[in-house]
C-alpha positions in Angstrom: -83.1 22.8 -1.7 -83.0 26.4 -2.9 -85.5 27.3 -0.2 -83.1 25.9 2.5 -80.3 28.1 1.3 -82.1 31.3 0.4 -84.9 31.6 3.1 -82.4 32.0 6.0 -80.4 34.6 3.9 -83.6 36.5 3.1 -84.7 36.5 6.8 -81.2 37.6 7.9 -81.5 40.6 5.5 -84.9 41.4 6.9 -83.9 41.2 10.5 -80.8 43.3 9.8 -83.1 46.2 9.1 -84.6 46.1 12.6 -83.6 46.9 16.1 -84.8 43.5 17.4 -84.0 41.7 20.6 -85.4 38.3 19.5 -88.8 38.9 21.1 -91.7 40.9 19.6 -91.7 42.6 16.2 -88.8 45.0 16.7 -88.4 48.5 15.3 -87.6 49.2 11.6 -84.4 51.2 11.5 -83.3 50.7 7.8 -79.6 50.6 7.3 -78.7 51.9 10.8 -77.3 48.5 11.9 -74.9 48.5 8.9 -73.9 52.1 9.6 -73.1 51.2 13.2 -71.3 48.1 12.1 -68.8 49.9 10.0 -68.2 52.4 12.8 -67.6 49.7 15.3 -63.8 49.3 15.9 -64.3 45.8 17.4 -66.1 44.7 14.2 -63.4 46.2 11.9 -60.7 44.5 14.0 -62.5 41.2 13.6 -62.7 41.7 9.8 -58.9 42.4 9.7 -58.3 39.1 11.6 -60.4 37.1 9.2 -58.7 38.7 6.1 -55.3 38.0 7.7 -56.3 34.4 8.2 -57.5 34.1 4.6 -54.0 35.2 3.4 -52.3 32.8 5.8 -54.5 30.0 4.6 -53.7 30.6 1.0 -50.0 31.4 1.4 -49.0 28.8 4.0 -51.7 26.0 4.2 -52.1 25.4 0.5 -48.4 25.1 -0.4 -48.0 22.6 2.4 -51.0 20.6 1.1 -49.6 20.7 -2.4 -46.2 19.5 -1.4 -47.6 16.6 0.6 -49.9 15.7 -2.4 -47.1 15.7 -4.9 -44.9 13.6 -2.6 -47.7 11.0 -2.1 -48.7 11.0 -5.8 -45.1 10.2 -6.7 -45.6 6.7 -5.4 -43.8 6.7 -2.0 -43.9 3.7 0.2 -46.9 3.3 2.5 -48.7 5.8 0.3 -52.2 4.7 1.6 -51.0 4.9 5.2 -49.7 8.4 5.0 -52.7 9.6 3.0 -55.0 8.3 5.8 -52.9 9.8 8.6 -52.8 13.3 7.0 -56.6 13.2 6.5 -57.5 12.1 10.1 -57.6 15.7 11.6 -60.3 16.5 9.0 -62.7 13.9 10.4 -62.1 14.6 14.1 -64.6 16.8 15.8 -63.5 20.4 16.0 -64.3 20.5 19.7 -61.9 17.6 20.3 -59.2 19.3 18.3 -59.8 22.5 20.2 -59.4 20.7 23.5 -56.3 19.0 22.2 -54.6 22.2 21.4 -55.7 23.8 24.6 -53.8 21.1 26.4 -50.8 21.6 24.1 -50.8 25.4 24.8 -51.4 25.1 28.5 -49.1 27.4 30.5 -48.3 24.8 33.3 -48.3 21.3 31.7 -48.7 22.0 28.0 -46.5 20.0 25.6 -45.2 23.2 23.8 -44.0 24.8 27.1 -42.6 21.4 28.3 -40.5 21.2 25.2 -39.3 24.7 25.5 -38.3 24.1 29.1 -36.5 20.9 28.2 -34.3 22.6 25.6 -33.4 25.5 28.0 -35.8 28.1 26.6 -38.0 28.5 29.7 -38.2 32.3 29.1 -40.3 31.6 26.1 -42.8 29.5 27.9 -46.1 31.3 28.6 -49.9 31.1 28.2 -50.0 31.0 24.4 -53.8 31.6 24.0 -54.0 33.9 27.0 -51.8 36.7 25.7 -52.8 39.2 23.1 -49.4 39.0 21.1 -49.5 35.2 20.6 -53.2 34.3 20.8 -54.1 34.9 17.2 -51.2 32.9 15.8 -52.0 30.2 18.3 -55.5 30.0 16.8 -54.3 30.0 13.3 -51.9 27.0 13.7 -54.6 24.4 14.8 -56.9 25.6 12.0 -54.2 25.2 9.4 -53.2 21.9 10.8 -56.7 20.5 10.7 -57.4 21.3 7.0 -54.0 20.6 5.4 -55.2 17.0 4.9 -58.4 18.1 3.3 -56.8 20.2 0.6 -54.0 17.6 0.2 -56.5 14.9 -0.7 -58.1 17.0 -3.3 -54.8 17.9 -4.9 -53.6 14.3 -4.5 -56.7 13.1 -6.4 -55.9 15.6 -9.1 -52.3 14.6 -9.4 -53.2 11.0 -9.6 -55.6 11.7 -12.5 -52.8 13.0 -14.7 -51.8 10.4 -17.2 -48.6 8.7 -16.3 -47.4 8.9 -19.9 -46.8 12.6 -19.5 -44.4 12.3 -16.5 -42.7 9.3 -18.1 -42.1 11.3 -21.3 -40.6 14.1 -19.2 -38.4 11.7 -17.3 -37.1 10.2 -20.7 -36.3 13.8 -21.7 -34.2 14.2 -18.7 -36.5 16.3 -16.5 -35.9 16.0 -12.8 -38.9 15.3 -10.4 -38.8 18.9 -9.3 -38.9 20.3 -12.8 -41.7 17.8 -13.7 -43.7 19.0 -10.8 -43.1 22.7 -11.5 -43.6 22.7 -15.3 -46.0 19.8 -15.8 -47.9 18.6 -12.8 -48.7 22.0 -11.1 -49.8 23.7 -14.3 -52.2 20.8 -15.0 -53.5 21.1 -11.4 -54.3 24.7 -11.9 -58.2 24.1 -11.9 -57.8 22.0 -8.8 -55.6 24.6 -7.1 -58.2 27.3 -7.9 -60.9 25.2 -6.2 -58.8 24.7 -3.1 -58.0 28.4 -3.0 -61.7 29.3 -3.1 -62.5 26.8 -0.4 -59.6 28.0 1.7 -60.7 31.7 1.3 -64.3 31.1 2.2 -63.5 28.8 5.1 -61.1 31.5 6.5 -63.8 34.3 6.2 -66.4 32.3 8.0 -64.2 30.5 10.5 -65.9 30.0 13.9 -65.7 26.8 15.7 -62.0 26.4 16.6 -61.6 30.0 17.6 -64.7 29.8 19.7 -63.4 26.7 21.5 -59.8 28.0 21.9 -60.4 31.6 22.9 -64.0 32.6 22.3 -62.5 35.8 20.7 -60.3 36.7 23.6 -58.1 37.8 25.1 -59.4 41.4 24.9 -61.0 40.6 21.5 -57.6 39.9 19.9 -58.7 36.8 18.2 -62.2 38.0 17.3 -63.5 37.2 13.9 -66.9 38.3 12.4 -68.6 35.0 13.1 -67.6 34.8 16.8 -68.6 38.5 17.2 -71.9 37.8 15.5 -72.6 34.9 17.9 -71.7 37.0 20.9 -73.9 39.9 19.6 -76.9 37.7 19.0 -76.9 35.1 21.8 -75.1 37.0 24.6 -76.2 40.6 24.0 -79.6 39.8 22.4 -79.0 42.2 19.5 -80.5 40.0 16.8 -80.8 42.8 14.3 -77.2 43.9 14.6 -76.0 40.3 14.6 -78.0 39.6 11.4 -76.3 42.6 9.7 -72.9 40.9 10.5 -74.1 37.7 9.0 -75.2 39.5 5.8 -71.7 41.1 5.7 -70.0 37.7 5.9 -72.1 36.4 3.0 -71.4 39.5 0.8 -67.7 39.5 1.8 -67.4 35.8 0.7 -69.2 36.4 -2.6 -67.2 39.5 -3.5 -63.8 38.0 -2.6 -64.7 34.8 -4.4 -65.5 36.7 -7.6 -62.2 38.7 -7.2 -60.3 35.5 -6.9 -62.0 34.0 -9.8 -61.1 37.1 -12.0 -57.5 37.1 -10.8 -56.9 33.4 -11.6 -57.7 32.7 -15.2 -57.7 29.1 -16.4 -56.9 28.8 -20.1 
């Protein structure tokens, strides 16, 4: 199992030291690919996009997931039904979800523009993934929507594992459901929340599939992230060495930011 994980990483590090087009042995150039990478404005812009997405995922996606988890764990009617509905986007193919949102965003017959025209806001209707100023947000929304249910289910399981005696005692003492959630449930969920934050952070930094389906990094590289740029560099431009350097960067970035997150959030 370790070989499956570490051999591709080792090979990526090796190839990142070469000027290699995928055929032959290539030319050893040391750290030149890394130097060029950090001088490449397109790459730096892609890193900025991925970091922005990481912040959005943690600040917006996780609170929504937590709210849904707490509502479901409180014992609402049709709890199992809602739990299943919220989780459905997680198990649907990313390509299918991408195509669904492309239809929603379509400039001519898309659901979003149709609604805007119906409420008299035709001036707001436009090609949401085709314009630089809205393309990135238009990519973020489907990704956040797809994985809200994933984090919700983890938090829901954690909330359900909390002994009911604790919440019942708080209720007897006169605590409202909101206070019970804020001062009892959420603090007890801190280890679970930390796990979800880590998953959300790593997922945002290595996001690829939905952005590739929706925009392929366009328009004019406005939605580019390191993974889509790496794919283009390797498979479209045949710069395997340079693309491997990007893959190594993604791995190191995930490791460093995960360690920082772990240090920032201490669990007593």
